[in-house]
C-alpha atoms as an extended CHARMM CRD file, in Angstrom:
* protein
*
       290  EXT
         1         1  UNK       CA             75.7110000000       49.4240000000      -13.1650000000  PROA      1               0.0000000000
         2         2  UNK       CA             72.3990000000       47.5310000000      -13.1570000000  PROA      2               0.0000000000
         3         3  UNK       CA             69.4380000000       49.3850000000      -11.6520000000  PROA      3               0.0000000000
         4         4  UNK       CA             68.3140000000       46.1370000000      -10.0340000000  PROA      4               0.0000000000
         5         5  UNK       CA             71.6540000000       45.6820000000       -8.2610000000  PROA      5               0.0000000000
         6         6  UNK       CA             72.0340000000       49.3490000000       -7.3390000000  PROA      6               0.0000000000
         7         7  UNK       CA             72.7270000000       50.1960000000       -3.7100000000  PROA      7               0.0000000000
         8         8  UNK       CA             75.2840000000       52.1570000000       -1.7150000000  PROA      8               0.0000000000
         9         9  UNK       CA             76.1770000000       53.3460000000        1.7780000000  PROA      9               0.0000000000
        10        10  UNK       CA             78.3190000000       56.5070000000        1.4920000000  PROA      10              0.0000000000
        11        11  UNK       CA             77.4780000000       59.1470000000       -1.1300000000  PROA      11              0.0000000000
        12        12  UNK       CA             80.1140000000       61.7290000000       -2.0990000000  PROA      12              0.0000000000
        13        13  UNK       CA             79.2530000000       64.8820000000       -4.0630000000  PROA      13              0.0000000000
        14        14  UNK       CA             81.6240000000       67.2830000000       -5.7760000000  PROA      14              0.0000000000
        15        15  UNK       CA             81.9400000000       70.8420000000       -4.4450000000  PROA      15              0.0000000000
        16        16  UNK       CA             85.0270000000       72.5710000000       -5.8110000000  PROA      16              0.0000000000
        17        17  UNK       CA             84.3570000000       75.6690000000       -3.7240000000  PROA      17              0.0000000000
        18        18  UNK       CA             85.1500000000       73.5580000000       -0.6490000000  PROA      18              0.0000000000
        19        19  UNK       CA             88.6880000000       72.7320000000       -1.7870000000  PROA      19              0.0000000000
        20        20  UNK       CA             90.1670000000       75.6870000000       -3.6970000000  PROA      20              0.0000000000
        21        21  UNK       CA             93.5650000000       74.9110000000       -5.1610000000  PROA      21              0.0000000000
        22        22  UNK       CA             93.0670000000       71.1300000000       -5.0210000000  PROA      22              0.0000000000
        23        23  UNK       CA             92.2880000000       69.0130000000       -8.0560000000  PROA      23              0.0000000000
        24        24  UNK       CA             88.7130000000       67.7430000000       -8.2810000000  PROA      24              0.0000000000
        25        25  UNK       CA             89.6580000000       64.2480000000       -9.4350000000  PROA      25              0.0000000000
        26        26  UNK       CA             92.3000000000       63.8370000000       -6.7270000000  PROA      26              0.0000000000
        27        27  UNK       CA             89.8110000000       64.8630000000       -4.0350000000  PROA      27              0.0000000000
        28        28  UNK       CA             87.0960000000       62.5180000000       -5.2970000000  PROA      28              0.0000000000
        29        29  UNK       CA             89.5470000000       59.6430000000       -5.6910000000  PROA      29              0.0000000000
        30        30  UNK       CA             90.5700000000       60.1080000000       -2.0570000000  PROA      30              0.0000000000
        31        31  UNK       CA             86.9070000000       59.9560000000       -1.0470000000  PROA      31              0.0000000000
        32        32  UNK       CA             86.4540000000       56.7160000000       -2.9990000000  PROA      32              0.0000000000
        33        33  UNK       CA             89.5700000000       55.1890000000       -1.4580000000  PROA      33              0.0000000000
        34        34  UNK       CA             88.1000000000       55.9690000000        1.9510000000  PROA      34              0.0000000000
        35        35  UNK       CA             84.8670000000       54.1570000000        1.1770000000  PROA      35              0.0000000000
        36        36  UNK       CA             82.5530000000       56.4230000000       -0.8290000000  PROA      36              0.0000000000
        37        37  UNK       CA             80.6470000000       54.0150000000       -3.0650000000  PROA      37              0.0000000000
        38        38  UNK       CA             78.7300000000       56.4730000000       -5.2390000000  PROA      38              0.0000000000
        39        39  UNK       CA             79.8660000000       59.8130000000       -6.6770000000  PROA      39              0.0000000000
        40        40  UNK       CA             77.8110000000       62.7220000000       -7.9960000000  PROA      40              0.0000000000
        41        41  UNK       CA             78.9590000000       65.6410000000      -10.1370000000  PROA      41              0.0000000000
        42        42  UNK       CA             77.1250000000       68.7080000000       -8.8680000000  PROA      42              0.0000000000
        43        43  UNK       CA             77.8640000000       72.2160000000      -10.1260000000  PROA      43              0.0000000000
        44        44  UNK       CA             75.0410000000       74.7670000000      -10.0950000000  PROA      44              0.0000000000
        45        45  UNK       CA             77.1630000000       77.5970000000      -11.4780000000  PROA      45              0.0000000000
        46        46  UNK       CA             78.7660000000       76.1500000000      -14.6020000000  PROA      46              0.0000000000
        47        47  UNK       CA             76.7370000000       75.6030000000      -17.8020000000  PROA      47              0.0000000000
        48        48  UNK       CA             76.3950000000       71.9090000000      -18.6530000000  PROA      48              0.0000000000
        49        49  UNK       CA             78.2960000000       72.2420000000      -21.9180000000  PROA      49              0.0000000000
        50        50  UNK       CA             81.3560000000       73.3100000000      -19.9280000000  PROA      50              0.0000000000
        51        51  UNK       CA             81.0480000000       70.4060000000      -17.4890000000  PROA      51              0.0000000000
        52        52  UNK       CA             81.5580000000       67.6420000000      -20.0350000000  PROA      52              0.0000000000
        53        53  UNK       CA             85.3220000000       67.4200000000      -19.4370000000  PROA      53              0.0000000000
        54        54  UNK       CA             84.8470000000       67.0090000000      -15.6850000000  PROA      54              0.0000000000
        55        55  UNK       CA             82.0390000000       64.5370000000      -16.2250000000  PROA      55              0.0000000000
        56        56  UNK       CA             84.1390000000       62.3610000000      -18.4970000000  PROA      56              0.0000000000
        57        57  UNK       CA             87.0900000000       62.4700000000      -16.0830000000  PROA      57              0.0000000000
        58        58  UNK       CA             84.8350000000       61.4240000000      -13.1940000000  PROA      58              0.0000000000
        59        59  UNK       CA             83.3310000000       58.6970000000      -15.3630000000  PROA      59              0.0000000000
        60        60  UNK       CA             86.8140000000       57.3190000000      -16.0160000000  PROA      60              0.0000000000
        61        61  UNK       CA             87.6830000000       57.5070000000      -12.3090000000  PROA      61              0.0000000000
        62        62  UNK       CA             84.5090000000       55.8080000000      -11.1040000000  PROA      62              0.0000000000
        63        63  UNK       CA             84.7690000000       53.0570000000      -13.7090000000  PROA      63              0.0000000000
        64        64  UNK       CA             88.2650000000       52.3000000000      -12.4940000000  PROA      64              0.0000000000
        65        65  UNK       CA             86.9360000000       51.7930000000       -8.9610000000  PROA      65              0.0000000000
        66        66  UNK       CA             83.6300000000       50.1900000000       -9.9340000000  PROA      66              0.0000000000
        67        67  UNK       CA             81.6110000000       53.0070000000       -8.3390000000  PROA      67              0.0000000000
        68        68  UNK       CA             78.3390000000       54.4030000000       -9.7720000000  PROA      68              0.0000000000
        69        69  UNK       CA             78.5860000000       57.8980000000      -11.2540000000  PROA      69              0.0000000000
        70        70  UNK       CA             75.6150000000       60.2810000000      -11.1260000000  PROA      70              0.0000000000
        71        71  UNK       CA             75.2040000000       63.7030000000      -12.7550000000  PROA      71              0.0000000000
        72        72  UNK       CA             73.1360000000       66.3340000000      -10.9650000000  PROA      72              0.0000000000
        73        73  UNK       CA             70.3550000000       68.1210000000      -12.8860000000  PROA      73              0.0000000000
        74        74  UNK       CA             71.4190000000       67.4030000000      -16.4910000000  PROA      74              0.0000000000
        75        75  UNK       CA             70.1350000000       64.1760000000      -18.1090000000  PROA      75              0.0000000000
        76        76  UNK       CA             71.6580000000       65.0970000000      -21.4780000000  PROA      76              0.0000000000
        77        77  UNK       CA             75.0760000000       65.5380000000      -19.8700000000  PROA      77              0.0000000000
        78        78  UNK       CA             74.6380000000       62.2220000000      -18.0800000000  PROA      78              0.0000000000
        79        79  UNK       CA             74.0380000000       60.5150000000      -21.4220000000  PROA      79              0.0000000000
        80        80  UNK       CA             76.9360000000       62.2180000000      -23.1560000000  PROA      80              0.0000000000
        81        81  UNK       CA             79.3530000000       61.3630000000      -20.3420000000  PROA      81              0.0000000000
        82        82  UNK       CA             78.0280000000       57.7760000000      -20.0860000000  PROA      82              0.0000000000
        83        83  UNK       CA             77.1020000000       58.3110000000      -16.4400000000  PROA      83              0.0000000000
        84        84  UNK       CA             75.1100000000       55.6670000000      -14.5900000000  PROA      84              0.0000000000
        85        85  UNK       CA             72.2810000000       58.0810000000      -13.9540000000  PROA      85              0.0000000000
        86        86  UNK       CA             71.0060000000       61.4840000000      -12.9550000000  PROA      86              0.0000000000
        87        87  UNK       CA             69.9020000000       63.1810000000       -9.7500000000  PROA      87              0.0000000000
        88        88  UNK       CA             66.9550000000       65.5570000000       -9.9700000000  PROA      88              0.0000000000
        89        89  UNK       CA             65.6580000000       68.3320000000       -7.7630000000  PROA      89              0.0000000000
        90        90  UNK       CA             62.0080000000       69.0030000000       -7.0190000000  PROA      90              0.0000000000
        91        91  UNK       CA             61.9890000000       71.8050000000       -9.5820000000  PROA      91              0.0000000000
        92        92  UNK       CA             63.6750000000       69.7740000000      -12.3470000000  PROA      92              0.0000000000
        93        93  UNK       CA             61.9900000000       67.6860000000      -15.0240000000  PROA      93              0.0000000000
        94        94  UNK       CA             59.5770000000       64.9740000000      -13.8330000000  PROA      94              0.0000000000
        95        95  UNK       CA             60.9540000000       61.5020000000      -13.2290000000  PROA      95              0.0000000000
        96        96  UNK       CA             58.8210000000       60.0740000000      -16.0690000000  PROA      96              0.0000000000
        97        97  UNK       CA             60.2980000000       62.5560000000      -18.5400000000  PROA      97              0.0000000000
        98        98  UNK       CA             63.8380000000       61.7990000000      -17.3610000000  PROA      98              0.0000000000
        99        99  UNK       CA             63.1290000000       58.0860000000      -17.7460000000  PROA      99              0.0000000000
       100       100  UNK       CA             61.9540000000       58.5630000000      -21.3310000000  PROA      100             0.0000000000
       101       101  UNK       CA             65.1140000000       60.5140000000      -22.0950000000  PROA      101             0.0000000000
       102       102  UNK       CA             67.5730000000       58.2320000000      -20.3030000000  PROA      102             0.0000000000
       103       103  UNK       CA             66.0290000000       54.8340000000      -20.9870000000  PROA      103             0.0000000000
       104       104  UNK       CA             65.2960000000       51.9560000000      -18.6570000000  PROA      104             0.0000000000
       105       105  UNK       CA             68.8850000000       51.1790000000      -17.6470000000  PROA      105             0.0000000000
       106       106  UNK       CA             69.8440000000       54.4780000000      -16.0220000000  PROA      106             0.0000000000
       107       107  UNK       CA             69.5260000000       55.2930000000      -12.3270000000  PROA      107             0.0000000000
       108       108  UNK       CA             67.2620000000       58.2130000000      -11.3850000000  PROA      108             0.0000000000
       109       109  UNK       CA             67.4350000000       59.7900000000       -7.9520000000  PROA      109             0.0000000000
       110       110  UNK       CA             65.5940000000       62.8070000000       -6.6060000000  PROA      110             0.0000000000
       111       111  UNK       CA             65.9000000000       65.1460000000       -3.6290000000  PROA      111             0.0000000000
       112       112  UNK       CA             62.9650000000       65.1480000000       -1.2150000000  PROA      112             0.0000000000
       113       113  UNK       CA             62.2480000000       67.4250000000        1.7150000000  PROA      113             0.0000000000
       114       114  UNK       CA             59.1430000000       65.8440000000        3.2330000000  PROA      114             0.0000000000
       115       115  UNK       CA             57.5560000000       62.4340000000        3.5710000000  PROA      115             0.0000000000
       116       116  UNK       CA             54.8960000000       63.4760000000        1.0390000000  PROA      116             0.0000000000
       117       117  UNK       CA             57.5770000000       64.1560000000       -1.5690000000  PROA      117             0.0000000000
       118       118  UNK       CA             59.2500000000       60.8540000000       -0.7080000000  PROA      118             0.0000000000
       119       119  UNK       CA             56.0190000000       58.9360000000       -1.2550000000  PROA      119             0.0000000000
       120       120  UNK       CA             55.4650000000       60.6830000000       -4.5840000000  PROA      120             0.0000000000
       121       121  UNK       CA             59.0230000000       59.8740000000       -5.6990000000  PROA      121             0.0000000000
       122       122  UNK       CA             58.4340000000       56.1880000000       -4.9530000000  PROA      122             0.0000000000
       123       123  UNK       CA             55.1620000000       56.2370000000       -6.9060000000  PROA      123             0.0000000000
       124       124  UNK       CA             56.9030000000       57.9870000000       -9.8240000000  PROA      124             0.0000000000
       125       125  UNK       CA             59.5620000000       55.2810000000      -10.0700000000  PROA      125             0.0000000000
       126       126  UNK       CA             62.6590000000       56.8460000000       -8.4830000000  PROA      126             0.0000000000
       127       127  UNK       CA             65.5320000000       54.4190000000       -7.9200000000  PROA      127             0.0000000000
       128       128  UNK       CA             66.6220000000       56.2530000000       -4.7710000000  PROA      128             0.0000000000
       129       129  UNK       CA             65.8440000000       59.4710000000       -2.9260000000  PROA      129             0.0000000000
       130       130  UNK       CA             67.7530000000       62.0480000000       -0.9280000000  PROA      130             0.0000000000
       131       131  UNK       CA             66.2010000000       62.7700000000        2.4760000000  PROA      131             0.0000000000
       132       132  UNK       CA             66.9690000000       66.2010000000        3.8130000000  PROA      132             0.0000000000
       133       133  UNK       CA             68.5040000000       68.5710000000        4.3420000000  PROA      133             0.0000000000
       134       134  UNK       CA             68.8010000000       67.0340000000        7.7820000000  PROA      134             0.0000000000
       135       135  UNK       CA             70.6460000000       70.1080000000        9.0750000000  PROA      135             0.0000000000
       136       136  UNK       CA             71.1120000000       73.6090000000        7.6330000000  PROA      136             0.0000000000
       137       137  UNK       CA             73.7510000000       73.5000000000        4.8980000000  PROA      137             0.0000000000
       138       138  UNK       CA             75.4590000000       76.0670000000        2.6560000000  PROA      138             0.0000000000
       139       139  UNK       CA             74.8880000000       73.7980000000       -0.3590000000  PROA      139             0.0000000000
       140       140  UNK       CA             71.1340000000       74.4510000000        0.0220000000  PROA      140             0.0000000000
       141       141  UNK       CA             70.9520000000       78.1730000000        0.8630000000  PROA      141             0.0000000000
       142       142  UNK       CA             67.5120000000       79.2800000000        1.9860000000  PROA      142             0.0000000000
       143       143  UNK       CA             66.2850000000       75.7160000000        2.3900000000  PROA      143             0.0000000000
       144       144  UNK       CA             65.0480000000       75.0430000000        5.9550000000  PROA      144             0.0000000000
       145       145  UNK       CA             66.2980000000       71.8440000000        7.5260000000  PROA      145             0.0000000000
       146       146  UNK       CA             63.8980000000       68.9110000000        7.3210000000  PROA      146             0.0000000000
       147       147  UNK       CA             65.3750000000       67.5690000000       10.5540000000  PROA      147             0.0000000000
       148       148  UNK       CA             65.7670000000       64.1590000000       12.1200000000  PROA      148             0.0000000000
       149       149  UNK       CA             62.0070000000       63.6200000000       12.2550000000  PROA      149             0.0000000000
       150       150  UNK       CA             61.9290000000       63.2870000000        8.4730000000  PROA      150             0.0000000000
       151       151  UNK       CA             64.7650000000       60.7420000000        8.7060000000  PROA      151             0.0000000000
       152       152  UNK       CA             62.6490000000       58.7480000000       11.1730000000  PROA      152             0.0000000000
       153       153  UNK       CA             59.6400000000       58.9360000000        8.8640000000  PROA      153             0.0000000000
       154       154  UNK       CA             61.6800000000       57.7220000000        5.8970000000  PROA      154             0.0000000000
       155       155  UNK       CA             63.1110000000       54.8750000000        7.9560000000  PROA      155             0.0000000000
       156       156  UNK       CA             59.6150000000       53.8190000000        8.9220000000  PROA      156             0.0000000000
       157       157  UNK       CA             58.0750000000       53.5840000000        5.4860000000  PROA      157             0.0000000000
       158       158  UNK       CA             60.3830000000       54.1240000000        2.4800000000  PROA      158             0.0000000000
       159       159  UNK       CA             61.4460000000       50.8080000000        0.9510000000  PROA      159             0.0000000000
       160       160  UNK       CA             63.6560000000       52.0040000000       -1.9230000000  PROA      160             0.0000000000
       161       161  UNK       CA             67.2200000000       53.1260000000       -1.1610000000  PROA      161             0.0000000000
       162       162  UNK       CA             67.2980000000       56.5310000000        0.4940000000  PROA      162             0.0000000000
       163       163  UNK       CA             70.1930000000       58.6030000000        1.7610000000  PROA      163             0.0000000000
       164       164  UNK       CA             70.2630000000       61.1980000000        4.5420000000  PROA      164             0.0000000000
       165       165  UNK       CA             71.8560000000       64.4050000000        3.2730000000  PROA      165             0.0000000000
       166       166  UNK       CA             72.4400000000       67.9620000000        4.3790000000  PROA      166             0.0000000000
       167       167  UNK       CA             74.8910000000       69.2860000000        6.9480000000  PROA      167             0.0000000000
       168       168  UNK       CA             76.0730000000       65.8090000000        7.9710000000  PROA      168             0.0000000000
       169       169  UNK       CA             79.5020000000       65.6950000000        9.6070000000  PROA      169             0.0000000000
       170       170  UNK       CA             81.5050000000       63.4060000000       11.8490000000  PROA      170             0.0000000000
       171       171  UNK       CA             80.0530000000       65.3090000000       14.7900000000  PROA      171             0.0000000000
       172       172  UNK       CA             76.4090000000       64.5200000000       14.0270000000  PROA      172             0.0000000000
       173       173  UNK       CA             76.5390000000       61.3630000000       11.8700000000  PROA      173             0.0000000000
       174       174  UNK       CA             75.7490000000       59.1000000000       14.8230000000  PROA      174             0.0000000000
       175       175  UNK       CA             72.4780000000       60.8400000000       15.6370000000  PROA      175             0.0000000000
       176       176  UNK       CA             71.4240000000       60.5600000000       11.9820000000  PROA      176             0.0000000000
       177       177  UNK       CA             72.1630000000       56.8290000000       12.1330000000  PROA      177             0.0000000000
       178       178  UNK       CA             70.2930000000       56.6520000000       15.4420000000  PROA      178             0.0000000000
       179       179  UNK       CA             67.2620000000       58.1050000000       13.6470000000  PROA      179             0.0000000000
       180       180  UNK       CA             67.2530000000       55.1590000000       11.2400000000  PROA      180             0.0000000000
       181       181  UNK       CA             69.5020000000       56.1880000000        8.3490000000  PROA      181             0.0000000000
       182       182  UNK       CA             71.6820000000       53.4610000000        6.8440000000  PROA      182             0.0000000000
       183       183  UNK       CA             73.1110000000       55.5850000000        4.0290000000  PROA      183             0.0000000000
       184       184  UNK       CA             74.8140000000       58.9550000000        4.4830000000  PROA      184             0.0000000000
       185       185  UNK       CA             75.8110000000       61.7450000000        2.1430000000  PROA      185             0.0000000000
       186       186  UNK       CA             78.3470000000       64.3020000000        3.3040000000  PROA      186             0.0000000000
       187       187  UNK       CA             79.5000000000       67.0700000000        0.9900000000  PROA      187             0.0000000000
       188       188  UNK       CA             81.7100000000       69.6870000000        2.6440000000  PROA      188             0.0000000000
       189       189  UNK       CA             82.6130000000       67.3010000000        5.4870000000  PROA      189             0.0000000000
       190       190  UNK       CA             84.3340000000       65.0560000000        2.9300000000  PROA      190             0.0000000000
       191       191  UNK       CA             85.5690000000       67.2080000000        0.0580000000  PROA      191             0.0000000000
       192       192  UNK       CA             86.2550000000       70.2140000000        2.2870000000  PROA      192             0.0000000000
       193       193  UNK       CA             88.4390000000       68.1790000000        4.6040000000  PROA      193             0.0000000000
       194       194  UNK       CA             92.2470000000       68.2560000000        4.3370000000  PROA      194             0.0000000000
       195       195  UNK       CA             91.9740000000       64.4470000000        4.3180000000  PROA      195             0.0000000000
       196       196  UNK       CA             88.8590000000       63.3140000000        2.3960000000  PROA      196             0.0000000000
       197       197  UNK       CA             89.9980000000       59.7050000000        2.5330000000  PROA      197             0.0000000000
       198       198  UNK       CA             90.1320000000       59.6730000000        6.3410000000  PROA      198             0.0000000000
       199       199  UNK       CA             86.7180000000       61.3230000000        6.7360000000  PROA      199             0.0000000000
       200       200  UNK       CA             85.1490000000       58.9160000000        4.2440000000  PROA      200             0.0000000000
       201       201  UNK       CA             86.7220000000       55.9600000000        5.9990000000  PROA      201             0.0000000000
       202       202  UNK       CA             85.3870000000       57.0760000000        9.3830000000  PROA      202             0.0000000000
       203       203  UNK       CA             81.8710000000       57.7220000000        8.0820000000  PROA      203             0.0000000000
       204       204  UNK       CA             81.7940000000       54.3890000000        6.2670000000  PROA      204             0.0000000000
       205       205  UNK       CA             83.0570000000       52.6250000000        9.3910000000  PROA      205             0.0000000000
       206       206  UNK       CA             80.2340000000       54.1110000000       11.4640000000  PROA      206             0.0000000000
       207       207  UNK       CA             77.6210000000       53.0090000000        8.9210000000  PROA      207             0.0000000000
       208       208  UNK       CA             79.1040000000       49.5150000000        8.7530000000  PROA      208             0.0000000000
       209       209  UNK       CA             79.3620000000       49.2550000000       12.5370000000  PROA      209             0.0000000000
       210       210  UNK       CA             75.7280000000       50.2800000000       12.9320000000  PROA      210             0.0000000000
       211       211  UNK       CA             74.6260000000       47.6180000000       10.4650000000  PROA      211             0.0000000000
       212       212  UNK       CA             76.8210000000       44.9800000000       12.0670000000  PROA      212             0.0000000000
       213       213  UNK       CA             75.6030000000       45.9120000000       15.5430000000  PROA      213             0.0000000000
       214       214  UNK       CA             72.0020000000       45.6670000000       14.4400000000  PROA      214             0.0000000000
       215       215  UNK       CA             72.5970000000       42.1930000000       13.0050000000  PROA      215             0.0000000000
       216       216  UNK       CA             74.6030000000       41.0610000000       16.0510000000  PROA      216             0.0000000000
       217       217  UNK       CA             71.7510000000       41.9810000000       18.3700000000  PROA      217             0.0000000000
       218       218  UNK       CA             69.6030000000       39.3030000000       16.7470000000  PROA      218             0.0000000000
       219       219  UNK       CA             69.9460000000       35.8200000000       18.1790000000  PROA      219             0.0000000000
       220       220  UNK       CA             70.1830000000       32.7160000000       15.9580000000  PROA      220             0.0000000000
       221       221  UNK       CA             66.7690000000       31.3010000000       15.0450000000  PROA      221             0.0000000000
       222       222  UNK       CA             65.2450000000       29.1470000000       17.7610000000  PROA      222             0.0000000000
       223       223  UNK       CA             63.7870000000       25.6980000000       17.1480000000  PROA      223             0.0000000000
       224       224  UNK       CA             60.3450000000       26.3770000000       18.6300000000  PROA      224             0.0000000000
       225       225  UNK       CA             58.1630000000       29.4250000000       19.2450000000  PROA      225             0.0000000000
       226       226  UNK       CA             59.8560000000       32.6160000000       20.3680000000  PROA      226             0.0000000000
       227       227  UNK       CA             58.4350000000       34.4270000000       23.3660000000  PROA      227             0.0000000000
       228       228  UNK       CA             58.5170000000       38.2090000000       22.9990000000  PROA      228             0.0000000000
       229       229  UNK       CA             56.5860000000       41.3210000000       23.9550000000  PROA      229             0.0000000000
       230       230  UNK       CA             54.4110000000       42.6950000000       21.1520000000  PROA      230             0.0000000000
       231       231  UNK       CA             52.7820000000       46.0890000000       21.6540000000  PROA      231             0.0000000000
       232       232  UNK       CA             53.1010000000       45.7190000000       25.4010000000  PROA      232             0.0000000000
       233       233  UNK       CA             51.7510000000       42.1770000000       25.6270000000  PROA      233             0.0000000000
       234       234  UNK       CA             53.6560000000       38.9410000000       26.1040000000  PROA      234             0.0000000000
       235       235  UNK       CA             53.1290000000       36.5500000000       23.2050000000  PROA      235             0.0000000000
       236       236  UNK       CA             54.6870000000       33.6400000000       21.3590000000  PROA      236             0.0000000000
       237       237  UNK       CA             55.4080000000       33.4470000000       17.6470000000  PROA      237             0.0000000000
       238       238  UNK       CA             57.0600000000       31.0670000000       15.2190000000  PROA      238             0.0000000000
       239       239  UNK       CA             57.9820000000       34.0010000000       12.9620000000  PROA      239             0.0000000000
       240       240  UNK       CA             61.7390000000       34.2690000000       12.6130000000  PROA      240             0.0000000000
       241       241  UNK       CA             62.0140000000       37.7940000000       11.1890000000  PROA      241             0.0000000000
       242       242  UNK       CA             60.3030000000       41.0970000000       11.8210000000  PROA      242             0.0000000000
       243       243  UNK       CA             58.9630000000       41.0490000000        8.2640000000  PROA      243             0.0000000000
       244       244  UNK       CA             57.4030000000       37.6220000000        8.7960000000  PROA      244             0.0000000000
       245       245  UNK       CA             55.8110000000       38.7900000000       12.0570000000  PROA      245             0.0000000000
       246       246  UNK       CA             54.3470000000       41.8660000000       10.3660000000  PROA      246             0.0000000000
       247       247  UNK       CA             53.0010000000       39.7930000000        7.4790000000  PROA      247             0.0000000000
       248       248  UNK       CA             51.3460000000       37.3090000000        9.8280000000  PROA      248             0.0000000000
       249       249  UNK       CA             49.5040000000       40.1590000000       11.5270000000  PROA      249             0.0000000000
       250       250  UNK       CA             48.2070000000       41.4070000000        8.1700000000  PROA      250             0.0000000000
       251       251  UNK       CA             50.2080000000       44.6280000000        8.3410000000  PROA      251             0.0000000000
       252       252  UNK       CA             52.6540000000       44.1750000000        5.4690000000  PROA      252             0.0000000000
       253       253  UNK       CA             50.9210000000       46.7150000000        3.2330000000  PROA      253             0.0000000000
       254       254  UNK       CA             49.8800000000       49.0710000000        6.0040000000  PROA      254             0.0000000000
       255       255  UNK       CA             51.6920000000       52.2580000000        6.8810000000  PROA      255             0.0000000000
       256       256  UNK       CA             53.2620000000       51.4060000000       10.2170000000  PROA      256             0.0000000000
       257       257  UNK       CA             56.2690000000       52.2370000000       12.3420000000  PROA      257             0.0000000000
       258       258  UNK       CA             58.1380000000       49.1130000000       13.4700000000  PROA      258             0.0000000000
       259       259  UNK       CA             60.4350000000       49.2050000000       16.4970000000  PROA      259             0.0000000000
       260       260  UNK       CA             62.5300000000       46.4600000000       18.0440000000  PROA      260             0.0000000000
       261       261  UNK       CA             63.8810000000       47.1320000000       21.5340000000  PROA      261             0.0000000000
       262       262  UNK       CA             63.2230000000       50.8420000000       21.1310000000  PROA      262             0.0000000000
       263       263  UNK       CA             64.9790000000       51.2350000000       17.7620000000  PROA      263             0.0000000000
       264       264  UNK       CA             63.0500000000       52.0230000000       14.5790000000  PROA      264             0.0000000000
       265       265  UNK       CA             63.6700000000       49.4050000000       11.9120000000  PROA      265             0.0000000000
       266       266  UNK       CA             63.5280000000       50.6400000000        8.3170000000  PROA      266             0.0000000000
       267       267  UNK       CA             60.9530000000       48.9010000000        6.1320000000  PROA      267             0.0000000000
       268       268  UNK       CA             63.7560000000       47.7890000000        3.8110000000  PROA      268             0.0000000000
       269       269  UNK       CA             65.3320000000       45.8890000000        6.7470000000  PROA      269             0.0000000000
       270       270  UNK       CA             62.2340000000       44.1040000000        8.0620000000  PROA      270             0.0000000000
       271       271  UNK       CA             62.9580000000       40.8640000000        6.2380000000  PROA      271             0.0000000000
       272       272  UNK       CA             66.5790000000       40.8460000000        7.4860000000  PROA      272             0.0000000000
       273       273  UNK       CA             65.8130000000       41.6380000000       11.1220000000  PROA      273             0.0000000000
       274       274  UNK       CA             65.8470000000       38.3930000000       13.1070000000  PROA      274             0.0000000000
       275       275  UNK       CA             63.6220000000       38.1240000000       16.1510000000  PROA      275             0.0000000000
       276       276  UNK       CA             65.0760000000       37.0200000000       19.4600000000  PROA      276             0.0000000000
       277       277  UNK       CA             63.5160000000       35.7760000000       22.6570000000  PROA      277             0.0000000000
       278       278  UNK       CA             62.5810000000       38.5930000000       25.0060000000  PROA      278             0.0000000000
       279       279  UNK       CA             62.5500000000       41.2710000000       22.3080000000  PROA      279             0.0000000000
       280       280  UNK       CA             60.1440000000       44.1840000000       22.7030000000  PROA      280             0.0000000000
       281       281  UNK       CA             58.3970000000       44.7990000000       19.3750000000  PROA      281             0.0000000000
       282       282  UNK       CA             56.1190000000       47.7510000000       18.6960000000  PROA      282             0.0000000000
       283       283  UNK       CA             53.9920000000       47.9070000000       15.5380000000  PROA      283             0.0000000000
       284       284  UNK       CA             52.2510000000       51.2790000000       15.4440000000  PROA      284             0.0000000000
       285       285  UNK       CA             50.0180000000       52.6660000000       12.7210000000  PROA      285             0.0000000000
       286       286  UNK       CA             51.8910000000       55.6040000000       11.2230000000  PROA      286             0.0000000000
       287       287  UNK       CA             49.8390000000       58.7770000000       10.9800000000  PROA      287             0.0000000000
       288       288  UNK       CA             52.5780000000       61.4060000000       10.5800000000  PROA      288             0.0000000000
       289       289  UNK       CA             53.2720000000       63.4050000000        7.4630000000  PROA      289             0.0000000000
       290       290  UNK       CA             49.6440000000       63.7390000000        6.2110000000  PROA      290             0.0000000000
């Protein structure tokens, strides 16, 4: 898996305590069949030397399906199992140290719990970040929820792939997507379900539908100037995308929140968001998060 081509929509993480009596590989294969397009081995209780068998089995499974495989916490285990990368916590080794150990080809992700940590992860060279926990979750005992506001902040300014994680279920996935997430991670909701394939399929369908709906809302490019409402004022522009509009106003490198018709548009989607006549666009200098 090339770092340059790396992206995903539905992140599945192992949690054997959520499915006692069921085989780990069978559960994760069901999640992949349902649409999970990245898999992480996470086990905080077992020493890494005893996880190698599971890691190799998951590596074989994910290769068969063409899905990236990530190991939580243990770069050495990731190398030994030929994983695609490693996921770090805030208390684990620095990203630069993990990069030296893993080399330039491996994917490095990191958990973040605030917009300040997200910014630092981007500066340090993370390939993706986890944003959360969005809701309280038993997989992060004692960790207060970061909430939907952090999801909105990430959507407004984080350009690298980021995934909303923590307490996400079928019951609340839509409000996480409403906040601007375009990638979801569900742990117990998937692997703790009697039917991981069905839950994965439903979550993936909601992500895909949200993306398709966002694209469908944009009209085909017009021939002449487009008339729209920018920051409360009627104006005309020949820009065809939100990214082009932002660049023309000299705001490309500024920290701003961009909204189209009341919906926050993630920075990573600016260049793909087509403008349509009559759209209401708000470009607001972002001052949240310090």
